[in-house]
C-alpha positions as CSV (number, residue, x, y, z in Angstrom):
1,M,-2.0,7.1,-52.9
2,P,-2.3,9.3,-50.6
3,L,0.5,10.5,-48.4
4,N,-1.1,9.1,-45.7
5,A,-1.3,5.6,-45.8
6,Y,2.4,5.2,-45.5
7,R,2.0,6.0,-41.7
8,R,3.1,4.0,-39.2
9,P,0.2,2.8,-37.6
10,P,-0.1,4.1,-33.7
11,A,1.9,2.1,-31.2
12,P,-0.8,0.0,-28.7
13,V,-1.4,1.2,-25.5
14,N,1.0,-0.2,-23.1
15,P,-1.1,0.5,-19.7
16,A,1.7,-1.3,-17.7
17,K,4.8,0.8,-19.6
18,T,2.5,4.0,-19.0
19,L,1.7,3.4,-15.4
20,L,5.2,2.3,-14.6
21,M,6.6,5.8,-16.1
22,G,4.2,8.1,-14.7
23,F,5.2,6.7,-10.8
24,L,9.0,8.0,-11.5
25,F,8.4,11.3,-13.1
26,A,6.1,11.5,-9.8
27,I,9.5,10.9,-8.2
28,V,11.7,12.6,-9.7
29,L,9.9,15.2,-9.4
30,G,9.2,15.0,-5.8
31,T,13.0,14.8,-5.4
32,S,13.8,18.3,-8.1
33,L,11.2,19.9,-5.0
34,L,13.0,18.4,-2.0
35,L,16.3,19.4,-3.4
36,I,15.0,22.8,-3.1
37,P,17.3,24.6,-0.2
38,A,13.5,25.6,1.4
39,A,12.9,22.2,1.8
40,T,14.8,21.8,4.9
41,I,14.7,23.4,8.0
42,G,18.5,23.4,8.3
43,P,21.2,25.6,6.2
44,T,21.7,23.3,3.9
45,S,19.5,21.8,1.7
46,A,19.0,17.9,1.5
47,S,21.5,15.6,0.1
48,F,20.8,13.8,-3.3
49,S,20.4,10.0,-1.7
50,T,17.8,11.4,0.9
51,A,16.0,13.7,-1.3
52,L,15.5,10.8,-3.6
53,F,14.5,8.4,-0.8
54,T,12.3,10.7,1.0
55,A,10.2,11.0,-2.9
56,T,10.2,7.8,-3.1
57,S,8.6,6.7,-0.2
58,A,6.4,9.0,0.1
59,V,4.8,8.9,-3.9
60,C,4.7,5.3,-3.0
61,V,3.5,5.6,0.4
62,T,5.6,3.5,2.2
63,G,6.2,5.9,5.4
64,L,10.3,4.4,5.4
65,V,12.2,7.6,6.4
66,V,16.3,8.3,6.3
67,E,15.2,11.6,8.7
68,H,12.6,12.7,10.9
69,T,9.2,14.2,8.9
70,G,9.1,16.6,11.5
71,T,12.3,17.7,12.1
72,Y,14.4,17.6,9.0
73,W,12.2,18.6,7.0
74,S,10.2,22.7,6.8
75,V,6.8,23.0,5.8
76,F,7.2,23.4,2.3
77,G,9.1,20.3,2.3
78,Q,6.3,18.7,4.6
79,I,3.9,19.9,2.0
80,V,5.5,18.1,-1.1
81,I,5.9,15.5,0.7
82,L,1.9,15.5,1.6
83,L,0.9,15.8,-1.8
84,L,3.3,13.1,-3.4
85,I,1.3,10.6,-1.1
86,Q,-1.6,12.1,-2.6
87,I,-0.4,11.5,-5.7
88,G,1.0,7.9,-4.8
89,G,-2.0,7.2,-3.3
90,L,-4.7,8.2,-5.1
91,G,-2.8,7.4,-8.3
92,I,-1.5,8.3,-11.2
93,M,-4.1,8.3,-13.3
94,T,-7.1,9.2,-10.6
95,M,-4.9,12.7,-10.7
96,S,-4.4,13.2,-14.1
97,T,-8.3,12.0,-14.3
98,S,-9.4,14.7,-12.6
99,I,-7.6,17.6,-13.9
100,A,-9.2,16.4,-16.9
101,L,-12.3,16.7,-15.7
102,A,-11.7,19.8,-13.8
103,L,-10.7,21.1,-17.0
104,G,-13.3,20.0,-19.0
105,R,-11.4,18.2,-21.6
106,R,-13.1,14.4,-22.4
107,V,-11.6,11.2,-21.2
108,T,-10.2,9.6,-24.4
109,L,-10.0,5.7,-24.9
110,R,-6.5,5.5,-24.0
111,S,-7.4,7.5,-20.9
112,R,-10.0,4.5,-19.9
113,L,-8.0,1.3,-20.6
114,M,-5.3,3.2,-18.4
115,I,-7.8,3.8,-15.3
116,R,-9.3,0.7,-15.7
117,E,-6.0,-1.1,-15.9
118,A,-4.7,1.0,-12.9
119,M,-7.9,0.3,-10.5
120,G,-8.2,-3.4,-11.7
121,E,-11.1,-3.9,-12.9
122,L,-13.0,-6.0,-15.8
123,S,-14.2,-3.6,-17.7
124,L,-14.3,-0.7,-19.1
125,Q,-17.5,1.0,-18.7
126,G,-18.2,3.4,-16.1
127,M,-14.4,4.7,-15.7
128,V,-15.1,8.1,-15.3
129,R,-18.0,7.4,-12.8
130,L,-15.3,5.3,-10.9
131,I,-12.8,7.8,-10.8
132,R,-15.4,10.5,-9.2
133,Y,-16.3,7.6,-6.5
134,V,-12.5,7.6,-5.5
135,L,-12.1,11.3,-5.8
136,F,-15.5,11.7,-3.3
137,I,-14.5,8.6,-1.3
138,A,-10.6,9.9,-0.4
139,L,-12.2,14.0,0.1
140,A,-14.7,12.7,2.2
141,F,-12.7,9.6,4.1
142,Q,-9.8,12.3,4.7
143,G,-12.2,15.6,5.5
144,I,-13.6,13.1,8.2
145,G,-10.4,12.0,9.7
146,F,-9.6,15.9,9.1
147,F,-11.9,17.2,11.2
148,A,-12.2,14.6,13.7
149,L,-7.7,14.4,15.0
150,T,-8.7,18.3,14.8
151,I,-11.0,17.8,17.0
152,R,-8.7,16.0,19.5
153,L,-5.4,17.3,19.2
154,S,-6.3,21.0,20.1
155,A,-6.8,20.0,23.6
156,D,-2.7,19.9,23.4
157,Y,-2.2,22.2,20.4
158,S,-3.3,25.6,19.0
159,L,-6.2,25.4,16.8
160,G,-3.8,26.2,14.2
161,R,-0.7,23.6,15.0
162,A,-3.8,21.4,15.6
163,A,-5.7,21.3,12.2
164,Y,-2.0,21.6,10.4
165,L,-1.6,17.8,12.2
166,G,-4.4,16.9,11.5
167,L,-4.6,17.3,8.0
168,F,-1.2,15.7,7.3
169,H,-1.9,12.7,9.4
170,S,-5.5,12.2,8.2
171,I,-4.0,12.4,4.8
172,S,-0.9,10.1,5.4
173,A,-3.5,7.6,7.3
174,F,-6.3,7.1,4.9
175,N,-3.4,7.0,1.8
176,N,-2.0,3.8,3.9
177,A,1.3,6.4,4.1
178,G,2.1,6.0,7.8
179,F,4.2,9.3,7.0
180,D,4.0,11.3,10.7
181,L,4.9,14.4,12.2
182,F,5.4,13.3,16.0
183,S,8.6,12.3,17.7
184,S,7.9,8.9,17.6
185,S,5.1,8.0,15.6
186,L,1.7,7.5,17.5
187,E,3.4,6.1,20.7
188,G,2.4,8.9,22.6
189,F,-1.2,7.9,22.2
190,V,-1.0,4.6,22.7
191,G,-4.2,4.8,25.2
192,D,-5.9,7.4,23.2
193,P,-8.9,5.3,21.9
194,F,-9.8,8.7,20.1
195,V,-6.8,9.1,18.0
196,N,-6.5,5.4,17.6
197,G,-9.9,4.5,16.6
198,V,-9.4,7.7,13.8
199,V,-6.4,6.3,12.4
200,M,-7.3,3.0,11.8
201,A,-10.7,3.4,10.5
202,L,-8.7,5.5,7.8
203,V,-6.5,2.8,7.3
204,I,-8.8,0.1,7.0
205,C,-11.2,2.5,4.6
206,G,-8.0,3.2,2.7
207,G,-6.7,-0.4,2.4
208,L,-10.4,-2.0,1.1
209,G,-10.0,-0.5,-2.1
210,F,-12.2,2.0,-4.0
211,T,-14.8,-0.6,-5.7
212,V,-15.2,-2.0,-2.5
213,I,-16.4,0.9,-1.1
214,A,-17.9,2.0,-4.0
215,E,-20.2,-1.6,-3.7
216,I,-20.7,-1.1,-0.2
217,Y,-21.9,2.2,-0.4
218,R,-24.3,0.6,-3.4
219,R,-26.0,-2.0,-1.8
220,K,-25.9,-1.2,2.4
221,V,-27.0,3.3,1.5
222,N,-28.6,3.3,-1.8
223,G,-30.5,0.1,-1.5
224,V,-29.2,-1.4,-4.6
225,P,-30.5,-5.7,-4.6
226,G,-28.5,-8.3,-4.6
227,P,-25.3,-10.2,-2.9
228,F,-22.0,-8.8,-2.6
229,S,-19.7,-9.7,-5.6
230,L,-17.3,-12.5,-4.8
231,H,-14.4,-10.0,-4.7
232,A,-15.6,-7.6,-2.5
233,R,-16.3,-10.7,-0.2
234,I,-12.8,-11.9,-0.2
235,V,-11.2,-8.8,0.3
236,L,-14.2,-8.3,3.9
237,I,-14.0,-11.9,5.0
238,T,-9.8,-12.4,4.4
239,S,-9.1,-8.3,5.9
240,A,-11.5,-8.8,9.0
241,A,-9.8,-12.2,9.5
242,L,-6.5,-11.2,9.7
243,I,-7.1,-8.5,11.5
244,V,-9.1,-10.2,14.2
245,V,-6.0,-13.1,14.0
246,A,-3.4,-10.5,14.2
247,A,-4.7,-8.6,17.0
248,V,-5.2,-12.1,19.5
249,F,-1.9,-13.2,18.3
250,F,-0.1,-9.9,19.1
251,F,-2.2,-9.9,22.7
252,F,-1.0,-12.5,24.0
253,S,2.3,-12.2,22.8
254,E,2.9,-8.6,24.0
255,I,1.6,-8.6,27.0
256,G,4.1,-10.3,29.4
257,N,7.0,-7.5,27.3
258,P,7.6,-4.9,29.7
259,A,9.1,-2.9,27.2
260,T,5.7,-2.5,24.6
261,M,2.8,-4.0,26.0
262,G,3.6,-5.3,30.0
263,G,3.2,-1.3,31.6
264,L,-0.1,-1.0,29.8
265,G,-3.8,-1.1,31.4
266,P,-6.2,-3.3,30.0
267,L,-7.4,-0.6,27.3
268,G,-4.1,0.0,26.2
269,R,-3.2,-3.0,26.0
270,G,-6.8,-4.1,23.7
271,L,-5.5,-0.8,21.2
272,S,-2.1,-1.2,21.6
273,A,-2.9,-5.0,20.2
274,L,-5.6,-3.7,17.6
275,F,-3.5,-0.9,15.9
276,T,-0.6,-3.2,15.7
277,A,-2.7,-5.9,14.0
278,I,-4.0,-3.2,11.6
279,T,-1.7,-1.3,10.6
280,P,1.0,-3.3,9.3
281,R,-0.8,-4.1,6.3
282,T,0.5,-1.2,4.6
283,A,-0.1,1.6,7.1
284,G,3.2,2.4,8.4
285,F,1.6,4.2,11.9
286,N,3.1,2.3,15.1
287,T,1.9,2.5,18.8
288,L,4.2,0.3,20.6
289,P,7.9,1.0,19.4
290,T,8.3,-1.5,17.0
291,G,12.1,-1.9,17.8
292,N,10.9,-3.9,21.1
293,L,8.3,-6.5,20.0
294,N,9.0,-10.5,20.2
295,T,10.3,-12.1,17.2
296,A,7.6,-13.8,16.8
297,S,6.1,-11.1,16.6
298,L,8.6,-9.3,14.3
299,F,7.8,-12.3,12.4
300,F,3.7,-12.3,12.1
301,L,4.3,-8.5,11.0
302,V,6.4,-9.9,8.3
303,L,3.5,-12.0,7.3
304,L,1.0,-9.1,7.4
305,M,3.4,-6.7,5.5
306,F,3.5,-9.3,2.6
307,V,0.2,-9.5,2.6
308,G,-0.8,-5.9,2.4
309,G,-3.7,-4.5,1.9
310,S,-6.7,-5.3,-1.5
311,P,-6.8,-4.2,-5.3
312,G,-7.5,-1.0,-6.5
313,S,-6.6,0.6,-2.0
314,T,-3.8,3.2,-1.5
315,A,-2.2,-0.5,0.0
316,G,0.5,-2.5,-0.9
317,G,1.5,-6.4,-0.8
318,I,0.6,-9.0,-2.4
319,K,-3.1,-7.9,-1.9
320,T,-5.5,-10.2,0.0
321,T,-7.4,-11.6,-3.0
322,T,-4.1,-13.0,-4.2
323,F,-3.4,-14.5,-0.6
324,F,-7.2,-15.8,-0.3
325,S,-6.5,-17.1,-4.6
326,V,-3.1,-19.0,-3.5
327,I,-4.8,-20.5,-0.2
328,A,-8.0,-21.5,-2.1
329,G,-6.0,-23.3,-4.8
330,V,-3.7,-25.2,-2.4
331,W,-6.5,-26.5,0.0
332,S,-8.4,-26.9,-3.3
333,S,-5.1,-29.1,-4.1
334,L,-5.7,-31.0,-0.9
335,K,-9.0,-32.2,-1.4
336,G,-8.3,-33.1,-4.8
337,S,-10.6,-31.3,-6.5
338,S,-10.6,-30.1,-9.6
339,D,-12.7,-26.7,-8.8
340,I,-11.1,-23.6,-6.6
341,Q,-14.2,-23.1,-4.8
342,A,-15.2,-19.7,-3.0
343,F,-18.3,-18.6,-0.9
344,G,-20.5,-20.6,-3.9
345,R,-18.9,-19.6,-7.0
346,R,-16.1,-21.2,-8.9
347,I,-12.4,-18.9,-9.6
348,P,-11.0,-19.5,-12.7
349,H,-7.6,-21.6,-12.6
350,H,-5.7,-19.3,-14.8
351,L,-6.8,-16.1,-12.0
352,V,-4.8,-18.3,-9.3
353,D,-2.2,-19.1,-11.5
354,H,-1.6,-15.4,-11.5
355,A,-1.8,-15.2,-7.8
356,L,0.7,-17.9,-7.3
357,A,2.9,-16.4,-10.0
358,I,2.7,-12.7,-8.0
359,A,3.4,-14.2,-4.6
360,V,6.1,-16.6,-5.8
361,L,8.4,-13.9,-7.9
362,S,7.4,-11.5,-4.7
363,A,9.0,-13.4,-2.1
364,A,11.9,-13.7,-4.4
365,L,12.2,-9.9,-4.6
366,V,12.3,-9.7,-0.7
367,F,15.0,-12.7,-0.7
368,V,16.9,-10.6,-3.2
369,A,16.4,-7.6,-1.1
370,T,17.3,-9.2,2.2
371,M,20.4,-11.0,0.6
372,G,21.7,-7.3,-0.4
373,L,20.9,-5.6,3.4
374,L,22.7,-9.0,5.0
375,V,25.9,-7.7,2.3
376,F,26.7,-4.1,2.2
377,E,24.6,-3.3,5.7
378,D,25.5,-4.4,9.7
379,F,21.9,-5.7,10.5
380,G,21.0,-9.0,11.6
381,I,18.9,-11.5,9.3
382,C,16.1,-10.6,11.1
383,E,17.0,-6.4,11.0
384,S,17.2,-6.9,7.1
385,L,14.0,-9.6,6.7
386,F,11.9,-6.7,8.3
387,E,13.2,-4.2,6.5
388,A,12.6,-5.5,2.9
389,T,9.6,-6.5,3.5
390,S,8.4,-3.7,5.1
391,A,9.6,-1.6,1.9
392,F,8.2,-4.4,-0.7
393,G,5.0,-4.0,1.4
394,T,5.3,0.0,1.2
395,V,4.4,-0.6,5.0
396,G,7.2,2.0,6.7
397,V,7.5,0.3,9.6
398,S,10.3,-0.6,11.0
399,T,13.2,-2.1,13.9
400,G,14.9,1.3,14.2
401,V,17.8,0.7,11.3
402,T,16.3,3.1,8.5
403,G,18.3,5.9,9.4
404,D,21.6,4.0,9.3
405,L,21.5,2.9,5.8
406,S,24.1,3.4,3.6
407,L,24.1,4.2,0.3
408,P,23.5,0.6,-1.4
409,G,21.4,0.1,1.8
410,R,19.5,3.2,0.6
411,I,19.7,2.4,-3.1
412,I,18.3,-1.2,-2.5
413,I,15.2,-0.3,-0.1
414,T,14.8,2.7,-2.9
415,V,14.1,-0.1,-5.7
416,M,12.0,-2.6,-3.5
417,M,9.6,0.6,-2.2
418,Y,9.1,1.6,-6.1
419,T,9.1,-2.2,-7.1
420,G,6.6,-2.9,-4.6
421,R,4.0,0.0,-5.8
422,V,4.6,-0.7,-9.6
423,G,5.7,-4.1,-9.6
424,P,2.8,-6.4,-8.3
425,L,0.6,-4.4,-10.7
426,T,2.1,-4.2,-13.2
427,L,3.0,-8.0,-12.9
428,T,-0.6,-8.4,-12.5
429,L,-0.9,-6.3,-15.7
430,A,1.7,-8.4,-17.6
431,L,0.2,-12.0,-16.9
432,G,-3.3,-10.6,-17.7
433,Q,-3.3,-9.3,-20.6
434,R,-0.7,-11.9,-22.1
435,A,-2.4,-13.4,-25.2
436,K,-3.0,-16.7,-25.6
437,K,-0.4,-18.4,-28.1
438,K,-2.2,-20.3,-30.6
439,V,-1.0,-23.7,-29.9
440,T,0.4,-26.2,-33.1
441,F,2.1,-28.9,-31.3
442,R,2.6,-30.5,-27.8
443,Y,5.3,-32.0,-26.4
444,P,5.0,-35.1,-24.8
445,E,3.7,-35.2,-21.2
446,E,6.0,-37.4,-18.4
447,E,5.3,-37.4,-14.9
448,V,8.0,-36.2,-12.1
449,M,7.9,-36.8,-8.7
450,I,6.8,-33.9,-6.2
451,G,7.4,-34.1,-2.5
């Protein structure tokens, strides 16, 4: 018998574990680079907790910081953060596959499986083409944003500084990261329609998902016939509805608040309401001081941060499709219908079950993190819940307490940022790949009282 007959068969591909370890490796690498003395402006290097927190926030495209990016980190440190944002936003598999294609290497079946799971696709067909779409879309939107912001900022800064600021903030906005180099996020541009418009457009496009943008391009630009897929329709309609409802809510909630919108003119009020409605769905920028918002506005922000963006995007949260599926399932149950319908199509029951599981487990994670902050930090329930949800949704908006976190608090938020970036994805993969066991027997059925 040949010797190779005794060789152990290759281990099965575990995309969830590989993606999880990929993000962890990027965080470790980023932490190591940020620990270099040249990464900070001061005479000493950053502490390990500060470097780890910042690297995790960048890779997980969150935007929460314990030290201000523009004044604490040097240009070298800022470039490291920017590269981590790009890697974390586009995804580990997108970057690694892009490098392989650039080197002329063949994309293996294992890599195609990883890409499919990372992008939330249902088929293995066209994975390499999808990666090319992702790179083209990302570079195109970031390039347009860079050019537009550079032109606008050149009126206030030198051309070199304006170009650097334009590059940094276009990449941060498209990847829904929320890192900024200004002293108070984008509060200085609260009434600037150009800066607001560019940043909001980048945030929305980055949060829609690459497959949806590619489908829009094929349908509207290339003229491919046929209706949009159910996934695209759910993403577009849910995203639009959340933006409109949130903008109206924030406008009327904050219009009488002198610390936020009360002192602004009509244009500033409209822009700030729309900006506040768009960016909490994982972007992390703000034009109004978040800590001065009304309690009702803060609670609504928590809901938006929890929902997040859409699958296959640079955004976090439980995702718009998960939110829609849960609502559709509840509505179907209230109607007493056995079918879960949306836009003339039926949504499979097992997908709604997965969506419900993701939503419940995600809420449990936020609850545990909030309890941890209440135990270790001197924060109120509102600040603790807001901080935990912002970390889980990879949003980066804060009421101003992030810099006051103790070491246990930093650890809690760091874990939440990592869990928020890979947790829902890994959970989706685990639920989606679970093999159906052959049922050999069934227990007797018995009803229980509900409600």
